[in-house]
C-alpha positions in Angstrom: 152.0 41.3 70.6 151.4 38.1 68.8 154.9 38.1 67.4 155.9 38.4 71.0 153.8 35.7 72.2 155.5 33.1 69.3 159.0 34.3 70.7 158.0 33.4 74.6 156.7 30.2 73.2 159.6 28.9 71.2 162.2 29.8 73.9 160.6 28.7 77.1 157.5 26.9 76.5 155.4 29.1 78.5 153.0 31.6 78.0 150.7 34.4 79.6 147.1 34.6 78.7 147.1 38.1 78.8 149.5 38.2 76.0 147.8 36.3 73.7 144.6 38.3 74.3 146.0 41.5 72.9 145.5 40.1 69.4 142.2 38.2 70.0 143.1 34.6 70.5 139.6 33.7 69.4 140.0 35.1 65.8 143.3 33.2 65.7 141.7 29.7 66.0 140.3 27.7 63.0 137.3 25.9 64.6 135.9 22.8 62.7 131.9 22.8 63.5 130.0 19.5 64.2 128.4 19.8 60.9 131.4 19.9 59.3 133.0 16.8 60.8 129.8 15.2 60.4 128.8 14.9 64.3 125.6 12.6 65.2 123.1 14.5 66.9 123.1 14.9 70.7 121.0 16.1 73.7 123.4 17.6 76.3 123.0 19.4 79.4 123.6 23.4 79.7 127.1 24.4 81.8 126.7 26.8 84.4 129.3 29.6 83.3 131.9 30.6 84.1 134.0 27.7 85.0 137.1 27.4 87.0 139.2 24.6 85.6 140.7 23.7 82.1 141.4 20.2 82.0 144.2 19.2 79.0 144.2 15.8 78.1 145.3 13.7 75.2 143.3 11.0 73.2 146.2 8.5 73.6 145.5 7.2 70.1 146.2 7.8 66.7 147.4 11.2 65.8 146.5 13.2 62.6 147.9 16.0 60.3 145.5 16.8 57.9 141.4 17.8 58.1 140.7 14.6 56.5 142.1 12.2 59.1 141.2 14.4 61.9 137.5 14.6 60.7 137.7 10.5 60.6 139.2 10.4 64.4 136.6 12.7 65.4 133.9 11.0 64.2 135.3 7.6 65.3 136.1 9.1 68.7 132.1 10.2 69.0 131.0 6.9 68.0 133.1 5.4 70.7 132.4 7.7 73.6 128.7 7.4 72.4 127.7 3.9 71.7 131.1 1.8 73.9 131.1 4.3 76.9 127.6 5.8 76.9 129.0 9.2 77.4 125.9 10.8 75.2 128.4 12.1 72.7 132.0 12.8 72.3 133.6 13.5 76.0 135.4 16.5 75.3 134.5 20.3 74.8 137.1 20.5 71.8 139.2 18.2 70.2 142.9 19.5 68.9 144.4 17.9 65.8 147.8 17.9 64.7 146.7 19.9 61.6 146.2 22.7 64.1 142.6 23.1 63.8 140.0 23.0 66.9 137.3 20.2 66.3 134.1 21.1 68.4 133.0 18.8 70.8 130.6 19.8 73.1 131.6 23.2 72.7 131.8 26.1 75.0 128.3 25.7 77.1 127.9 21.9 77.5 128.9 19.7 80.5 131.3 17.1 79.3 132.2 13.6 80.3 136.2 13.9 80.6 137.1 14.3 84.1 135.3 12.7 86.8 134.4 14.9 89.6 134.9 17.6 87.6 133.1 17.4 84.8 130.3 20.2 85.8 132.9 23.0 86.7 135.5 22.8 83.8 136.1 22.4 80.1 138.3 20.0 78.7 140.4 20.4 75.6 141.9 16.9 74.5 144.8 16.8 71.8 144.8 13.7 69.4 147.7 11.6 70.0 149.7 9.4 72.5 151.9 12.0 74.4 153.8 9.9 76.8 157.1 10.1 74.6 156.8 12.7 72.5 155.5 16.4 72.6 152.6 17.3 70.3 153.5 19.7 67.5 154.0 23.5 67.5 150.5 23.8 65.5 149.0 22.1 68.5 150.2 23.6 71.2 149.6 26.9 69.9 146.3 26.1 69.0 145.7 24.7 72.5 147.0 28.0 74.2 144.8 30.1 71.9 141.9 28.1 72.7 142.6 28.8 76.8 143.0 32.7 76.1 140.0 32.1 73.9 137.8 30.5 77.0 139.0 33.3 79.0 138.5 36.2 76.3 134.8 34.7 76.0 133.9 34.5 79.8 133.8 30.9 79.6 136.2 30.6 82.7 136.5 32.6 85.7 138.9 35.1 86.1 140.9 32.9 89.0 140.7 29.8 86.4 143.3 27.1 86.9 144.8 24.9 84.2 145.4 21.4 85.4 146.5 18.1 83.2 144.1 15.2 83.5 146.2 13.4 86.0 145.7 16.0 88.5 142.5 15.0 89.3 142.5 10.9 88.3 144.9 8.5 88.6 145.8 8.2 84.9 148.6 8.7 82.6 146.8 11.1 80.6 147.7 13.6 78.8 151.3 11.9 78.6 154.5 12.0 80.6 156.0 14.6 78.2 153.1 16.8 77.4 152.4 16.8 81.3 155.9 18.1 82.3 155.6 20.7 79.7 151.8 21.8 81.0 153.2 22.3 84.3 155.0 25.1 82.9 152.1 27.0 81.7 150.7 30.1 82.8 147.6 29.3 85.6 148.8 25.6 86.1 147.9 24.7 89.6 149.1 20.9 90.4 147.5 18.0 91.7 146.2 16.2 93.5 143.0 18.3 93.5 141.1 17.8 96.5 138.2 15.9 94.4 140.8 13.5 93.6 139.4 10.3 92.0 141.6 7.0 92.0 140.8 4.2 90.5 139.7 6.2 87.2 136.1 4.9 86.5 
């Protein structure tokens, strides 16, 4: 079944959550814990689960292709989000590196600071890089799809959950033009503007 998933991904860039689940999406992910990447301590609010929305972002910054560089970027992101933007921690629930690893941000059960108007009703996964003019690599895309399926498997998201790009909720270029066009083909994608659409982006 996992082989069928990769064939589906490679030829049509779509995926079905149920196909990935047959092989346990969570077990296929390599999570890099907060301790491993050197996170600063935080005091965050518990999120009421399950949520009904998954938002896909890009960081719009530098890409990374090995764990050392990705750890550095995640640490820098936490400082920026915490000190400069006063988010209290890194804004996203998880961050996906070009190395294919998933770096734990706020984790599954904490309210994020990522999508204005939807932070308490969603989880957000951000891919490291700027994807206006090129797509994320295959490792990143596979990790992202497995992460969505893992959220479903762990009942973090409701049975009727929806997938959106960041720009479906706020007026922003995120997650990049080319990447957004790909996300629109994904299983569970629902187009914006959503009823709670916010503009200008705070």
